[in-house]
N, C-alpha and C positions, 0 to 999 in steps of 0.2 A: 673212408667215410659211409654212408649207408647207401647203395645202390639200389634202388630198385629192378630188381629181375625177376627170378623164378623160384629160388629159394630163400629161407631164413637161416642165413649160416649163424651160427653164436662160434666164433672166430677159432679152427683149430693151435691149439698150442700146444711149442714143442720148445722145451726149455732151451734158453742159450746163455751161456751163462758166461762175458766176457771182464778179463782177470787186468788187474795192472796193480804193482806193487810202489811204496812209499820210500822206494829205496833208492840209492843214486841220483838225488834232486840235482841240480844244472848249478855251479855257482853263481852265487849271488855277487853283487857288485855293481856301480856304475855304469864299469868298461867291458859289454856282454861283446862276444866276438859275433859276426855276421855266420850268419845260416847254424845257428849253435844247436842242439837238440837240446830243449827247454825241458825233456821228460815220455816214458813210452807209457803207450795207452795197450795193454795187452787184448784178447778177446778167444772167445770159445766159443766155436760156433759149429753145430752140427752139421755137414754138409751131405748126411744123407737127408736132410731134409725141404723141403722148399722155404720155410723163413728161414732158418741156417744160411743157407748160400744168400738169401737176399740181405740178412745182418753182414756176413763177410762184405759181400758188393757195397751193401752202402755207407760202412764204416772206411773199404776201403777208398770211395768216393771222396768221402767228409778229410780225411786226410789229406788227400791229392787237393782240392779247393783247398783246403786252409795253406797248404803251399805254395798254390795260384797265388794269395793274397797276399801272403806275407813271407814271399822269396826270399825278400833280403834282411831278417828279423829273427824268424825261427822258424826249429822243424821239431815233429813229433814223429812219435816211431811208434807201428802196428803192429805188435809182435801176435799172430792169430794162431790158435790150435785147435783141431778136428776130434770132437770128444766120442763123436760116433749115436750119437745120443745113451749111452750109458753115464747113469748117474755119479758110478763109482769112479769111471773113466772121468770123469769130471773134475770129480777131486783134487786127484791125484795132477789134473793140469792147470788147474789154477793154482796148486802150492807150486807146480813148476814155475809155473809164467810171476809169481808174486817174488817167489825166494829165489829162482837161477835168473830169471830173464828180468826182473830189479824195473818193475811194471810198479807204477805209482797211483793208478785208481781202476775200479772196475765196471762198466756196463754191461748190463744183458739181461735176461727175462727171470731177473733175482726175484724167488716169492720172499716172504718175512720169515720162513721156516729157515730156509736154507741161508740167506742175510745173519742168522741167528747163529747156526751151525760155523760159519763161516769165521765170525767172531769168539767163538772161542777157540779157535784154532791156533797149538801154541806156533805152526808153522808160518803162520799170516799174518803181519803186526798188523796193531789196533789203527783205530781211526783211519782205515783205508778209504777214500769217499768210493761207496756203492751204489749205481745208479739204474737203476732197474727200468724197465721199458714196456712192464706186463702190465697190462688195464689194472687201475686199484681195487680193490674186492670193492660188492656190494656195501658192503656193512664193515668200511676200514678201521679194527682195532688203531687205538693211538698206542705209538710205535714207544716202546721203552728206551731206555734211557739210555743202556748197552748198544741201540741200534742209531746213534744219532749220527751216525756218517751214511746210514740208507737215505737213498735223494729217489724219492719215486715219482718218474717221469710220465707213466702212465695216465689218460684219464677217466674220470669214474665211468664206473660198467653202467650205472646207473644211466645217466647220460646218454651210453648207446641203446640202452633202454627206450626211453623217452623219446627215443628219434625213430624206433622202428614204429611205438603207439601210435604217431604223430602221424607216421606212414599211412597205417593200416587206417587210423580212423578218416584219414583225409579219401578214402578210396570206399569205405563203408563195408571193410570185408569184419566178417562177424565172427569168422574161427582163421585162424594160421596152423602150418605144420611148421614145427622147429627141428630146423635138420642143423646136426652139430659132429661134430668129430671129437673122442672120448678124449676128455680131458689125461693128457699124459705125463709131462714133466711136472707137474705143478702151476699149472696158473690160479694168481690168487684166488679164484670161487670156482668151487667145486660144478659140475654138470649141473647138480638139483638146483640153487645156490641161483645158478646165472634162470635154471628153467623159471624157479620161481618168484626172479625180480621181472622175466620177461611177462608172464604170467599176471603179476601186478599192475603193470603197464598198460598192459591192453584190455584189464577189467574197469580200467577205469575211463577208458576210452567206449568199454559196451563191446569190447573183444575178447577174447578168448583162444589159450593155445591147443588145438583140439587135441591132438598128441606130440610127444616127442620122438625120432628118429637118431638114434647115437650110432654115427658109420667109426669103426676102427680108424685106427692111427694110418693116414693113406700113406706114410711111408713105408707101413711096414704089407700092405699088399703090391704084389707083381703087378699089378695092371689096374692102378688108381680109377681112370677114367669109365674106363670097361664097367668095376664094381659100379659106380658111382651113377654111372648111365642106369647100369640094371637095377638100381634102387630107386630110381628116380620115372622110372617105368610099373616097379610094385605101386610106388606114392599116388602113381596116377591111376590107376584098374582102382583104388580105392577113394576116386573121388576128389584128389588136391589137385588145384588147380593154379594157383597161385602164390607164388615163394616170394622172396625177398634177400639178395645178398647185403653186406655186411663189410664195411671199413676197407674200402678200395683206395687210393689213392690216383690219382689224376695224373701220371708223369710217369713213363716207362723208360726204366735206366737204360740205355743201349749198351754198357758194360754189361748188365747180366746176359743179354743175349750172346755178349761174344763170348763171355767164361762158361756159361751155361748152355749153349744151338739146342740141348737137346730139348731143352726147358722152354723152345718158342711159342709152343703153343701157350702159355701162360705171361701174358706178356707183361700184368701190373704187379705193381709192389705191393704187397700189404703194407699197414701203419707204423707193423715194425720197424721193418726198414724204415722207414721216414724217421721213429724216432731214434732210431742206432745212430741214423746218420747225424740230425738233431743234438746227440746227447757225445759223440765221438767231437761234434764241430767244438760244443762247449767247454768241453773238461780240456781241450788244447788249447784255448784259446785264456783257462783258469790258467794253466799250466806256466805262461807268461810270465805269469803277475804273483805268481806261489813260490816259496821256500822248503813248504814241510806241511804234511798232510794235513793239519789244523786251517792251515791258513787256502789248502786247495780247496777244500770243501768248505768253506766261507765264502770263496771265490764263487764258486758252482752254483753255491743259494743264490749267493748275488746276482746272479745273467738274467739278463732279461732280454732277448731279441726275437726277432718272428722268423722260425727258422719252414722247414717243408713243410711238420705235421702242426705248425698253427704256433700262435704263441707262448714262448716261450719264457716263465719268470715262474719265481718256488713260495710254498709259504708253508710254513713248520714241516717243510722237506719231502713237498707233496705239488703236484700241478695246480697252479693256483688257478687261472680264469678256467670257465667252463670252454671245453672245445664247441666252435661251428663245423658243421656236415657237412659237406657238400654231396648233394643227393642225385647220382649220376642216375642215367638208364645206358644198359649196356647192353648193347644191337648188335649180333655176331662177336668180332672178337673185338670190337672200337667199342666206346662210349661216347657220351654227350651228359653235359652237366645241365640240368633242369632247375635247380633251383638250391638254397641256401636252406641251414636249419640251427637253432641255438635255444637250448633251455631260457633262455632271456625271453626271445621275442616270436619266437617259433620259426614258423618258413618265411624266409625274405621275400618272396613276391610268389606269384601261379606257378601252379607247379608244372601247368602246357603241358602239351602235345606229347603222349608218352607211347614207344614203340613196345608193343605186346605181343611177347613170343606167340609165335602161332596166326601174326599179322593181324591178330582182334584189332578191331579200329575201335570200338566200346571198352571201358574195364569193366574186366572180368569181375564177376563179382565173389570170386578167392577157394569157391567149392563148390562141385555140380551133382545135384540132386536128379540121376537119370539121363537118359540119353536117346536119339528118338530110336536107336535100337533094342536098347532097355531101358522105357519110360520108369516111374511111380506107378506102383501102385497100389490107387488109393480104392478102399472100400469102399461100397455102400450099404444101407440095410436091403435085403433082397426082398423084406416080407414085411414093409414096414403099415404100421395104421392106418395112417395117412398120406394116401398116397401123392394128394396134391404136393406133398415135402419132396418124395422121393420114389419113383414110379420105375421101375424096371420091366420092360415088356421084350418080348422077342420082334425079332426085325427078318420077316423071311426075303424077304430082299436083301439085305447085307448077310443072311445066316447066320446070327447071331444076335446078341441081347440088347436094347438099347436103355438108357438109363437117362433119366428126364424128372424134371417135378421144380418146385420154388429152391430147396436147397442147393440142388445141382446146378441150376442156370446163376445162382449167387457165386458160386465156386466158381463158374468157369469168366461170369464177368471180372469177380476179385484177379485174376490170374492172369486176365487181359491188363489188369492195370502194374502188374511187376513189370520191372525194365529190362528183363530175359526172360527165354523161354524156355518153356517149365516142360516136356515132355511127359505125358504121365496117361492112362488106362485106368476107366474103371473096373471094378470087380464086384458084383454082387456078392454081399457075406449071408449066410443063409443064418448065423446065431443070432444072440441077442447083442441089444446095446453095448451091455457091460463084455459080451466075450468079442463085438468087434473094437471095446476100447484094448484088451487085453494081447488081440494081435497085433496092433500095432506095437505095443510095450516089446514084448517078444519078437517085433521085427517081422513078422510073417505081413503083416500092408505096411507099408510107407507112411501112407495117411487112411484117414477117414473120414469121409464127408456125409454131410446128413444131418437132420435134427438131434442133435444129439446134444443132451443138455450136460452143459458146464455141470461138474460135482466134484465135492472135495475128493470125497476118497478116488476119483478119477484121477484128479490131477496126482495125485502117488505114482500111478504110472506113464502117464502120459502129458506133452504139454497143451494147451488150447491154445484157438490164437483167440485175439479179440472175438468179444461173440456178436453177432451181425443179425442176432432178434433178442429183445430184451423177452421173459419170462415171469412168470408167476405160478403155482398149481391152483386150481382154480376145482370146484365142486359145481357141474351142473346138474341140474334136476329137473323134471318134469313139472312144467307148471298150467294150472287149470283158469277158466276164465273166471271173472268175478263179477256173477248177474248182478248184483243189486248196484254196482256204481254202472252198469250200463243203462237205467230207468234216465241218467239225464245226461246219456251221452250225449245227443245232440247239439244241448249248449254251449260244447268245447266246439262245435266248427265254428262262433264264432267268439273274438271277445269281447270283453263285457263292453267296450268304446262300439263295440260294432252294432252291440246289441242296443243300444241307448241311441244311438244317432240318426238308424235306419227309419224306426218308428218314428223321430222327430221330423225326418225330414218327408215322411210319407203324412203324417197328419201336414204339413206346412205346404205341401204340393196339394192337398185338398181343399184346403183354405183360401189358399188361391185360386183356384179351378174355381169355388164355391165364389171370392167374391167380383173375379168375371163376368160368371154368371148373374150373378144379382145385379151385378154395372146394367150389363143384357137383359135387366127383367125376366131373365128367364124364369115364369112363373113354377118349375120345379124345384126353385130353388130359394121359394118366398115360404112364408108362417111365422109363426110365435116362436119368439127367442130360444127357448128351448128346445124348436121342433129347430132351430137352423141349425142348434148343437149335434143335434145328434143325426143330421141331414149329412153336418160335413166330415165327423164321426166313420158314419155308417159308409157312408161315398169315399172315405178312403183306404175303406176295407174291401167292397166291392169291385175297387179300383185294381186290387192288385187281381182279380180274376175274369174281368170285364164283364162283371153282371151287373154294374150300376141301373138303375131304372132311371136316371135322369140322364134328359137327353142337354147335347153339347151343341152349344150353337154361337161361341165367339172360337176363332180362329186361334187366338191367344192361349186359350184354354186348351185346342186341340194337339199345338205346338209340345205344351208343357206336360204333356199327358202322353204324348211319344215318347218325348225324351226319358221322361223318366219309369215309361213301362219297359225302355229297353234298359235303363239302370236294373228295374228290377226282377227283369229276366236275366241277367248277367250274376247278379249276388244271389239267385239263387240257384243257375245250375253250380254257383262253386259252390254254394252252400251246398246238393244234392251228391258234387264229387267230393267233400271232404268228410262229409256225415257216412258214405257208402267204404271209405276208406278205412274210416274211424271202426265199422264193422266187418267190416272182411277182419281186421287185426284187433279184435278187441281187448279190450282190458288184462291183462292178464294180471291173479292174484301169487305175491310176493309169498313165496313158501315162509314156513319157518324153521325147514330142517335145518339142524346146525351140526358140528363133529359130534357133538357129547351124544345130541338125542341118537343119531345114528349106530352109536358104539353102546348106548344104555338100552336100546329095543334090538339088535345083533342084526341089524340090518345091512342086505347084501350092498355091495359099491362094486365097480368097477372099473377096472384102468387097462390101460394098455398093455399088454402081457407079454412085451418083449422089451420093456423100458424098464427105469429103474424105479417107477412110481408102487409096484407091489410090497417093495423094500423099504420105500418111506413111507406106506402109507403102516405096516409093520413094525416097522424099528420107531420113526418116529412119530409118529401120529396113533401107535396103538391101538390097532386094531388084528380081529382075530382074523387066523391067518385063513379060514373057513369061511371069514367072511367077505374076501377079496375074492372078485371074479374078474377073472385075464381077456379080455375081447382083444380081438387078432384085426378087425378092420373097422373102417366108422360106421359101414354096416349094420356090425353086430353092435351098436354102442344102442341105434333107434330100437331093433328087434328085442335088444332086453328091458327096454324099458317100457314095448309094447307090452312085453309078455312078464311084467312085474315081477321080473327074475332079478334084477336092481334098482336101487331107490334110488340112486345116484350116482353119478360119474367123474372122476375125479383127473383131471386133463390141465397141463401144463397149458398156460393161455393159448401160443399159437394154434395149437390144434381144435382150444374152443371156439375161437372164431370161427375155424372153417365150419365147424359142426355149427354151429350157431349160425352160419352162414347157408349151409347145406337144407339144414332141419329149422325155418326159422321162426314156425310158430310151435309153442309146447314147450318150448324148452325155455330155459332162462342161470345166469349163473348166481348164485346162492353162497351164503357164508363167509368165510376167512378165507384171505389170501395166503398165499406162503410164498416168499422171495426167492427166485433161484437164481443160478446162474445166466442162466440164456443157453442160445443154440449157439455153439462153437465146431470148428474143424480139431480135429484131434493129430497130433503127430509124435513124433517118439521127442522123450525127454533128452535137453540140450538142441534138439532142432533149430539151425537157425533158419530154415521156410516160416517156422512159426511167427518168428519175427517180421518179414517181410508180409505175410500174409497177414498178418496183423493191421499192418499197415494201407496194405491196400483197401483189406476192408471199411478202415477211420473212414480213407478217401471215397471210398464206394457210398457210405451212411451217410456224408456231410454234403456228396451232391444230389442227396434225394432220391438217390436212385433203388435204395431196397426198399424203401417206403413204395414206392411206383411198382415195384415187382409185387410185394404183396398187396395193393391194392387192386391189381390185376387177376392175380393167385383169388383172390376171395370173389372176386365180380364172375367168377369161370361155374361158381357156384347155380345149382338148378335154383335156387329159390329168389326169388326176385325182391319177395320183400321184406324188411330186416326185423328180427326181433325185437320190436322197440317199446319199449313203458309209452303207456297212454297219456303220462301228463306231459309226456315230449311231443303227444300228437303235431301237426300244422295247422293251430287254431287261427283263423284268416280275422287280420285287422282290418284300419279306413283304411293304409296306403294303398294297397290293392286296387280299391276302388276309389279314390283321391280325386282322381283327373274324371271319373262320372258324374259325383256329386256336385264338384263345384262347377261344371256345366250347366246342369239339372239344375241346381241351386240358383246358379246363378242369375237363369231364364227366369224362374220363377221369382225371383227376387226382386227382376226388371217389370214384368207383368206386373207382380205386386205392386210398386212405388207408382209404374203410370196407370193402376187402376186407382189406387187412391188417388192419386190427383185428378183423375175428371170424375169422380164423386165429389171429390171437395168444388173443385169450379159446378158440377152442377149444381149444388145444392145453394152455391155463393147467390146463383143467379136467380133461383125459387125467390119468389115474392115472402 
């Protein structure tokens, strides 16, 4: 089964061949004696290896269990021989077992090539069933007709790899280290094939084999345990943290302890031992009802039962059902089953709590980048042109450098969203951005953080995170006021409906006051018809300045005038405020400069001297190198514009926003925009940290936190008024004054109706 512990072991394979001859068949007939020997099974084991010892014990136990269950019927003989791990010695021993000891079937870790050699040997009878307990190759070739007697009991290696990939995917491990013992005696898949299979299955779940570590055959080592411990220490120093053990069975066989007490520290049998047990049991049962090698072969292929290694049935000479693996958690020298896995249904349930090595309470990430003693070395631009993104200053209290800025703050917020601790220290890098990216590529830096533009040529060297800011390349130019459009600037203080409604209400108010005073027989409001019209209009105008000559007698007139004067004072104050704002930030004339005009006139343009922009201007936009002025700071741009040294400046949009926020008057963006990859963080190629950081950036962006941080950065600039276009100025409409208009107009309308009623009543009484 595939347990979870600390190392992914691609099981070491020591060839074990168990032979049996097809001679000496028991007599067939109706009257069979009790306790008769129905046949013999021979075995060739390498007792110098762990697997050889397990096979010997498991086959002996299978024969003993068979005798216990069928004690009154049949007996089988088990004949074993020690090969000593030598292939030549194994061939001689197999010949002896078949020819001299009359065994009738072969069991063992037999490869296809070895079975072919046995089939052409003159000393071994044909059609002897050969049962191999090795796993099936990743891409098993069809069996040739001369090997129809080869039965492969091992499960498909692909299923093992899928199980490992499922565990890795469940715990979201990006990379694993494959540790395996060198294939020594003909495992059906070579080391490289197994690694390819594992890599393919891991790639399908978003993981990868970082590297493989091959151990020599442990049987050849004088002190295997010390060797393994030393190798694991080396791997740990290379920041490998999570490993997995593969294919251990549940039950420990006490007989193994008795037979090999020196191996007591290795309590669990491998799957090879379990398959050898099942193979021995299957052959023993088939021997009861067989009188020839052909009948024995058919009886074995027709076997169906549930053994220690799972369901046993065959199709086309191979194990038929897909295996179900038990995932066990190794804890010290014991273990616990946490779930089952099969290729058809995946995990049968939740994996539940896992006891991790080192007493960890959370799922280890599978790798380690840095530690508190050796934190990651992350480079930042030491002298970036825009200190709002990265600023390196000297801290006298700490006697060291202090790194701050928008990009640094974003990185810190993103790191806090990781589900693990990431020790790091930021190192100011004195070179250009391209040189800093190259330092990440050659492993001088573990990562780079800052306002680093994601570019295609940089992608060839490093892995970029998800961009935390979008960007385009824009052209900033100096803007000149458009004097011709300032003549009618005051008209834009109010919207059209405001300009129409205000005079109408003014005339209506004057008319109502005139009518009220006329009803009160005020002589100042009498005269011919045309004189009355002139009086109304003039009164409406002079009323604004409290310069009217006419006296007011009616209290209604005084109320109406008081309300209207309050309304007009409010409107006038707002008009003054809006017009003052428009005069302060006058309408800017959009420049007609474009890139082709700049190139044709050999105009000098500026750019960040340490960024990619100078290279982009030369190679992509075809500017002459002598017309490109490299600037070092945000202040240099303003000085270069004012001195006439440059006509335009090319900036990435986030930098342009900062520049326009700081110098909000006199500059604007003009011309075409060129889409770029945005700002991101750089990591070495294949870095798993880049994936986790990208995921954390997306979470931070979706929460709106990056946007809030950007607004805060722009708000810290010295200029409070934004460089906005005049057409977007805040012209006032009716709604800000609607309440005042309704109150004033309502009172005037009521007084008007009341006065009209009085006049009509007076006229009706006159004779």
